LONUMI-635067 format. One record per residue (C-alpha): residue number from 1; residue in three letters; y, x negated, z negated. Coordinates in steps of 0.001 Angstrom, whole numbers, padded with zeros to 6 digits. Layout:
<pts>
num residuo py px pz
NUM ALA Y X Z .
...
</pts>
This chain:
<pts>
num residuo py px pz
1 UNK 000000 000000 000000 .
2 UNK 003395 -001331 000982 .
3 UNK 005768 -001053 -001958 .
4 UNK 008710 -000481 000382 .
5 UNK 008097 003269 000764 .
6 UNK 008033 003808 -003006 .
7 UNK 011113 001628 -003443 .
8 UNK 012998 003395 -000669 .
9 UNK 012242 006884 -001996 .
10 UNK 013131 005868 -005530 .
11 UNK 016488 004453 -004479 .
12 UNK 017223 007570 -002412 .
13 UNK 016605 009897 -005347 .
14 UNK 017261 007995 -008583 .
15 UNK 019553 005380 -010066 .
16 UNK 018301 002157 -011603 .
17 UNK 018128 002815 -015356 .
18 UNK 017785 -000911 -016233 .
19 UNK 014647 000010 -018213 .
20 UNK 011040 -001163 -017757 .
21 UNK 009608 -000327 -014336 .
22 UNK 006538 -001013 -012239 .
23 UNK 004256 -000126 -009340 .
24 UNK 000870 001379 -010172 .
25 UNK -002196 002883 -008486 .
26 UNK -005296 004833 -009478 .
27 UNK -008234 005541 -007161 .
28 UNK -010081 008677 -006285 .
29 UNK -013845 008709 -006566 .
30 UNK -017037 009845 -004985 .
31 UNK -020003 010688 -007169 .
32 UNK -023221 009301 -005736 .
33 UNK -025411 011479 -007958 .
34 UNK -025128 013344 -011262 .
35 UNK -023196 016552 -010623 .
36 UNK -022087 018959 -013371 .
37 UNK -023834 016737 -015912 .
38 UNK -020742 015085 -017389 .
39 UNK -019531 018049 -019433 .
40 UNK -023116 018447 -020647 .
41 UNK -023034 014905 -022114 .
42 UNK -025378 013668 -019399 .
43 UNK -025460 010802 -016902 .
44 UNK -023344 010325 -013784 .
45 UNK -023094 007605 -011144 .
46 UNK -019654 007604 -009494 .
47 UNK -017782 004865 -007692 .
48 UNK -014058 004403 -007198 .
49 UNK -012993 004552 -003546 .
50 UNK -010240 002953 -001493 .
51 UNK -008183 006167 -001451 .
52 UNK -005520 006141 -004143 .
53 UNK -002436 007624 -005768 .
54 UNK 000463 005135 -005797 .
55 UNK 003491 005427 -008045 .
56 UNK 006698 003672 -008971 .
57 UNK 007770 004544 -012498 .
58 UNK 010873 003525 -014446 .
59 UNK 011631 004431 -018032 .
60 UNK 014854 006150 -019048 .
61 UNK 016960 005750 -022202 .
62 UNK 016773 009500 -022867 .
63 UNK 014080 012200 -022989 .
64 UNK 014412 013465 -019414 .
65 UNK 011473 013349 -017005 .
66 UNK 012236 013398 -013273 .
67 UNK 009382 013354 -010761 .
68 UNK 009452 013272 -006979 .
69 UNK 006358 013875 -004860 .
70 UNK 006852 012060 -001559 .
71 UNK 004022 013902 000196 .
72 UNK 005215 017362 -000852 .
73 UNK 008930 016480 -000760 .
74 UNK 009294 018285 -004079 .
75 UNK 011142 017509 -007308 .
76 UNK 010232 018438 -010840 .
77 UNK 012399 017934 -013914 .
78 UNK 011634 018509 -017571 .
79 UNK 012133 016919 -020989 .
80 UNK 009711 015235 -023378 .
81 UNK 010781 017733 -026043 .
82 UNK 010203 020873 -023948 .
83 UNK 006924 020380 -022095 .
84 UNK 005506 023563 -020587 .
85 UNK 002993 024541 -017904 .
86 UNK 004714 025169 -014567 .
87 UNK 003302 027787 -012198 .
88 UNK 005560 026947 -009257 .
89 UNK 004850 023212 -009171 .
90 UNK 001201 023047 -010149 .
91 UNK 000952 019364 -009179 .
92 UNK 003421 018468 -011948 .
93 UNK 001072 019769 -014648 .
94 UNK -001290 016833 -014206 .
95 UNK 001571 014461 -015055 .
96 UNK 003208 016500 -017799 .
97 UNK -000192 017212 -019332 .
98 UNK -000674 013480 -019849 .
99 UNK 002675 013241 -021668 .
100 UNK 001668 016187 -023844 .
101 UNK -001667 014608 -024781 .
102 UNK -000042 011243 -025483 .
103 UNK 002269 012956 -027944 .
104 UNK -000690 014605 -029669 .
105 UNK -002173 011138 -030122 .
106 UNK 001092 009974 -031738 .
107 UNK 002211 007996 -028692 .
108 UNK 005757 009008 -027812 .
109 UNK 006780 007763 -024371 .
110 UNK 010384 007505 -023324 .
111 UNK 011667 009747 -020587 .
112 UNK 011010 008384 -017102 .
113 UNK 011657 008672 -013383 .
114 UNK 008619 008689 -011105 .
115 UNK 007995 008759 -007374 .
116 UNK 004453 008934 -006058 .
117 UNK 002389 009290 -002916 .
118 UNK -001266 009077 -002040 .
119 UNK -003974 009116 000612 .
120 UNK -006674 011014 -001308 .
121 UNK -007311 014299 000519 .
122 UNK -006339 017191 -001743 .
123 UNK -008951 019827 -002416 .
124 UNK -011700 017653 -000969 .
125 UNK -013505 016927 -004231 .
126 UNK -012469 013262 -004331 .
127 UNK -010493 013660 -007569 .
128 UNK -006892 013386 -006471 .
129 UNK -005898 015234 -009651 .
130 UNK -007715 012773 -011927 .
131 UNK -006119 009869 -010060 .
132 UNK -002685 011393 -010645 .
133 UNK -003422 011762 -014352 .
134 UNK -004735 008218 -014590 .
135 UNK -001872 006562 -012712 .
136 UNK 000495 008398 -015071 .
137 UNK -001174 007264 -018271 .
138 UNK -001658 003737 -016958 .
139 UNK 002042 003463 -016089 .
140 UNK 003318 005032 -019309 .
141 UNK 001030 002920 -021484 .
142 UNK 002107 -000309 -019833 .
143 UNK 005825 000431 -019644 .
144 UNK 005998 001716 -023228 .
145 UNK 003801 -001142 -024516 .
146 UNK 001171 001250 -025886 .
147 UNK -002130 -000426 -026752 .
148 UNK -004700 002041 -025396 .
149 UNK -008189 001032 -024296 .
150 UNK -009303 001998 -020777 .
151 UNK -011861 004471 -022166 .
152 UNK -009228 006061 -024403 .
153 UNK -006913 006378 -021406 .
154 UNK -009669 008226 -019567 .
155 UNK -010208 010551 -022527 .
156 UNK -006493 011343 -022801 .
157 UNK -006321 012037 -019061 .
158 UNK -009349 014329 -019325 .
159 UNK -007781 016177 -022243 .
160 UNK -004662 016717 -020136 .
161 UNK -006766 018553 -017566 .
162 UNK -008737 020475 -020215 .
163 UNK -005867 021483 -022473 .
164 UNK -002795 021597 -020238 .
165 UNK -004087 022366 -016731 .
166 UNK -006906 024587 -017975 .
167 UNK -009920 023073 -016191 .
168 UNK -012785 022273 -018543 .
169 UNK -013834 019162 -016617 .
170 UNK -015963 016395 -018052 .
171 UNK -014972 012760 -018419 .
172 UNK -016376 011359 -015161 .
173 UNK -013414 011557 -012787 .
174 UNK -010866 010044 -015143 .
175 UNK -013377 007469 -016414 .
176 UNK -014215 006005 -013018 .
177 UNK -010553 006073 -011958 .
178 UNK -009734 003965 -015039 .
179 UNK -012739 001656 -015130 .
180 UNK -013988 001380 -011546 .
181 UNK -015514 -001973 -010561 .
182 UNK -015450 -003501 -007098 .
183 UNK -018907 -003539 -005445 .
184 UNK -020396 -001531 -008307 .
185 UNK -021020 002099 -009082 .
186 UNK -020910 002920 -012790 .
187 UNK -023766 004577 -014642 .
188 UNK -021793 006470 -017281 .
189 UNK -023341 007952 -020401 .
190 UNK -021017 010892 -020999 .
191 UNK -022188 011268 -024589 .
192 UNK -021507 007731 -025830 .
193 UNK -018916 006819 -023139 .
194 UNK -020859 003592 -022522 .
195 UNK -021423 002424 -018969 .
196 UNK -023510 -000008 -016963 .
197 UNK -022582 -001556 -013641 .
198 UNK -024976 -000679 -010828 .
199 UNK -024474 -003089 -007905 .
200 UNK -023998 -001637 -004440 .
201 UNK -023665 -004784 -002371 .
202 UNK -026275 -004504 000371 .
203 UNK -024258 -004872 003560 .
204 UNK -026886 -003015 005600 .
205 UNK -026109 000262 003828 .
206 UNK -022896 002226 003446 .
207 UNK -021580 005335 001775 .
208 UNK -020261 007871 004278 .
209 UNK -018099 010669 002890 .
210 UNK -017740 013775 005047 .
211 UNK -014924 016205 004277 .
212 UNK -015944 019745 005200 .
213 UNK -012246 020755 005296 .
214 UNK -013147 023655 003002 .
215 UNK -010707 023392 000126 .
216 UNK -011546 024588 -003331 .
217 UNK -009354 025009 -006398 .
218 UNK -011151 024256 -009645 .
219 UNK -009020 026570 -011749 .
220 UNK -009732 029482 -009430 .
221 UNK -013426 028686 -008924 .
222 UNK -016411 029383 -011125 .
223 UNK -016311 025902 -012633 .
224 UNK -015453 027079 -016132 .
225 UNK -018093 029818 -015869 .
226 UNK -020787 027199 -015183 .
227 UNK -019785 025380 -018332 .
228 UNK -020052 028595 -020337 .
229 UNK -023511 029306 -018912 .
230 UNK -024687 025857 -020017 .
231 UNK -023256 026452 -023477 .
232 UNK -025150 029742 -023637 .
233 UNK -028399 027781 -023433 .
234 UNK -027219 025398 -026136 .
235 UNK -026492 028382 -028379 .
236 UNK -029922 029843 -027611 .
237 UNK -031642 026708 -028890 .
238 UNK -029329 026441 -031884 .
239 UNK -030674 029822 -032964 .
240 UNK -034259 028603 -032475 .
241 UNK -034022 025180 -034112 .
242 UNK -032867 024096 -037548 .
243 UNK -031508 020859 -036088 .
244 UNK -028161 021310 -034319 .
245 UNK -028199 021096 -030527 .
246 UNK -024794 019805 -029438 .
247 UNK -025344 019873 -025682 .
248 UNK -028037 020144 -023029 .
249 UNK -028412 016371 -023389 .
250 UNK -030255 017023 -026677 .
251 UNK -033032 018951 -024905 .
252 UNK -035909 017708 -022796 .
253 UNK -037085 019542 -019735 .
254 UNK -040399 020652 -021295 .
255 UNK -038552 022322 -024166 .
256 UNK -036523 024299 -021647 .
257 UNK -039571 025207 -019540 .
258 UNK -041403 026529 -022609 .
259 UNK -038759 029239 -022990 .
260 UNK -038702 030427 -019375 .
261 UNK -038388 034192 -019352 .
262 UNK -036821 034246 -022788 .
263 UNK -033478 032748 -021715 .
264 UNK -031091 034608 -019447 .
265 UNK -032365 033852 -015924 .
266 UNK -029050 032567 -014583 .
267 UNK -028388 030414 -017633 .
268 UNK -031924 029027 -017372 .
269 UNK -031329 027968 -013771 .
270 UNK -028105 026190 -014722 .
271 UNK -029826 024245 -017496 .
272 UNK -032743 023377 -015211 .
273 UNK -030365 021724 -012791 .
274 UNK -028620 019713 -015508 .
275 UNK -031803 018369 -017102 .
276 UNK -033500 017487 -013808 .
277 UNK -030272 015964 -012494 .
278 UNK -030063 013611 -015475 .
279 UNK -033529 012305 -014586 .
280 UNK -032527 011899 -010938 .
281 UNK -029515 009802 -011897 .
282 UNK -031625 007321 -013833 .
283 UNK -034265 007202 -011101 .
284 UNK -031530 006669 -008488 .
285 UNK -030170 003666 -010425 .
286 UNK -033654 002161 -010638 .
287 UNK -034085 002692 -006905 .
288 UNK -030857 000869 -006053 .
289 UNK -031645 -001999 -008384 .
290 UNK -035109 -002340 -006812 .
291 UNK -033728 -002108 -003281 .
292 UNK -035617 001132 -002620 .
293 UNK -032891 002906 -000653 .
294 UNK -035337 005357 000878 .
295 UNK -036233 006754 -002544 .
296 UNK -032553 006822 -003508 .
297 UNK -031881 008935 -000431 .
298 UNK -034647 011397 -001282 .
299 UNK -033164 011809 -004764 .
300 UNK -029777 012637 -003239 .
301 UNK -031271 015403 -001144 .
302 UNK -033191 016747 -004151 .
303 UNK -029889 016792 -006039 .
304 UNK -028292 018863 -003295 .
305 UNK -031113 021402 -003272 .
306 UNK -030767 021802 -007027 .
307 UNK -027004 022270 -006754 .
308 UNK -027561 024826 -004006 .
309 UNK -030390 026809 -005582 .
310 UNK -030178 026290 -009350 .
311 UNK -026484 025677 -009980 .
312 UNK -025264 027688 -006969 .
313 UNK -022101 025710 -006282 .
314 UNK -022654 024830 -002640 .
315 UNK -021461 026750 000425 .
316 UNK -022658 027224 003972 .
317 UNK -020496 024400 005335 .
318 UNK -021789 021872 002794 .
319 UNK -025384 022994 003351 .
320 UNK -024926 022617 007113 .
321 UNK -023525 019097 006740 .
322 UNK -026406 018040 004501 .
323 UNK -029112 019639 006635 .
324 UNK -027617 018111 009778 .
325 UNK -027352 014661 008248 .
326 UNK -030865 014383 006857 .
327 UNK -032348 014959 010330 .
328 UNK -030414 012044 011836 .
329 UNK -031784 008547 012287 .
330 UNK -030118 006160 009879 .
331 UNK -029353 008754 007194 .
332 UNK -031403 008136 004065 .
333 UNK -029886 010850 001887 .
334 UNK -027099 013415 001689 .
335 UNK -025720 015789 -000900 .
336 UNK -022615 017744 -001774 .
337 UNK -020376 015850 -004179 .
338 UNK -017772 017093 -006615 .
339 UNK -017503 020463 -008274 .
340 UNK -018641 022320 -005162 .
341 UNK -017474 025514 -003419 .
342 UNK -016174 023215 -000659 .
343 UNK -015037 019622 -000472 .
344 UNK -017221 016751 000664 .
345 UNK -020739 015518 001153 .
346 UNK -021786 011963 000328 .
347 UNK -024312 010240 002567 .
348 UNK -026331 007054 002180 .
349 UNK -026628 005558 005648 .
350 UNK -027743 002455 007489 .
351 UNK -024637 000687 008732 .
352 UNK -025935 000087 012258 .
353 UNK -026140 003850 012912 .
354 UNK -022714 004738 011512 .
355 UNK -020967 005680 014767 .
356 UNK -023904 007706 016096 .
357 UNK -024177 009578 012812 .
358 UNK -020471 010398 012717 .
359 UNK -020381 011548 016328 .
360 UNK -023437 013764 015928 .
361 UNK -022223 015414 012718 .
362 UNK -018763 015946 014204 .
363 UNK -020174 017587 017331 .
364 UNK -022596 019890 015527 .
365 UNK -020103 020893 012847 .
366 UNK -017379 021711 015369 .
367 UNK -019802 023816 017378 .
368 UNK -020907 025737 014254 .
369 UNK -017577 026224 012452 .
370 UNK -014917 025405 015062 .
371 UNK -013329 022688 012926 .
372 UNK -013635 018930 012787 .
373 UNK -014600 017232 009519 .
374 UNK -012971 014036 008313 .
375 UNK -015045 010915 007708 .
376 UNK -014483 008082 005243 .
377 UNK -016483 004909 004773 .
378 UNK -015935 003304 001395 .
379 UNK -017458 000636 -000774 .
380 UNK -016965 000686 -004547 .
381 UNK -013435 -000375 -005512 .
382 UNK -011637 -001302 -008728 .
383 UNK -009981 001151 -011073 .
384 UNK -006336 001735 -011991 .
385 UNK -003949 -001198 -012074 .
386 UNK -000447 -002358 -011306 .
387 UNK 000323 -003930 -007952 .
</pts>
C-alpha cells in the first residue's frame, strides 16, 4: 500500500494536530477449515490474507473522534464521552465499538482523526469488519502507549462486535487478523486462546478463494440463531449431568449420539456439525503436516457437506461452486468459508492447474447464475502492524 493516498486524503480533510500519528494495516482472513466452531470453544484453522484495511490515524488533544472512509467517501464524527450505535453509518460502529470496549477495560484513548481504505471485498466472508476493528485497536494502542497483548487486542475487538455491533461472533476473525503468521495457518484453540503454527509452504499447492458475489449481512442473517441452537444443546446436557457443561467443546460425539431423538432435531444437527468439524480440523492439520494434501482436500469437502446439511448455512451459489470445483482436475478440496448465506468458497488446488480451474469455474458459474465470480490467490500473511 502506498502511503500517499492516506496522506493525501488526511491532508484534504484534517489539520495536523501535532499529536502522535502513524500508518497501520490489518488483514482479512480465509478459514481453511473449522466453521462455526469458534463460538463453541472449538478449533479453527484460518490464515491471514494479502487483502487488508489500511489506516492513517492521528491523536487529538481533545475528545473528538473524526473518521473518513475513503472508499465510501463518508464522514463520521462523535466524541469519546458520547459513544452511541449509529444506524446511518453502520461501518463506523466497528471503530466506535473498539473505543467503547477499550474504555470498559480502563484504557481511555484520546480523541483522534482517522482515514482508512481497504481492498477486502465487503460482504464476501473475508472479515473486512474484523480487520477494521483490529486496525483500530492496533493504532489506538500504539499511539496511546497502551500495553495490550496481541491476544487481548483480539478479545477487545471481538467484544466490540459482540457488544456494540450486535453480532455474537467468536474470536477467530479478530485473532487471526492480530496474530497472523507469514507462510503459516494458525490452529487456534478457541477455549484456551492458545495457537500452533501450521506451515503452508509447499509451492506446488495454493489456496484459491472464489467470491460468489452473493453478499450476506451477519446481523441480518441467522448467525445469532445458530449460536442459540448450540447453546440449547449445552443447556440440555447441563440438565442431564451434575458436572457443568460450558460449551459443546465439553462433549464428545458419542455422548451426543446417545441422545439422538431426545434433543430437538434441529439443535441436534447443529451440534453434530460442531463436534465432527472439530475432529476434521485436527485431522486436516495432521494431513498438512504429513504432506497428505489429498486427505486434507477430502476433509474440506466433508466440512462443506456438514455445513450444508447439518448447519444449513450454505446457499445454492456456494454449493454450485463447490460441486463444480471438486470435479475439476487439480482441485483437491473445496468448501464454503465464513459464516455462510453467501460469500466465498476456499479451494485447495495444485498450482499448475490454476488458470484452467479459474476459467472453468468462471464459465460454468456465469452460465448458471449470469454473474462472474471474483478469484483471489493468497498465501498466509502476517497480522496487523504499522507500515
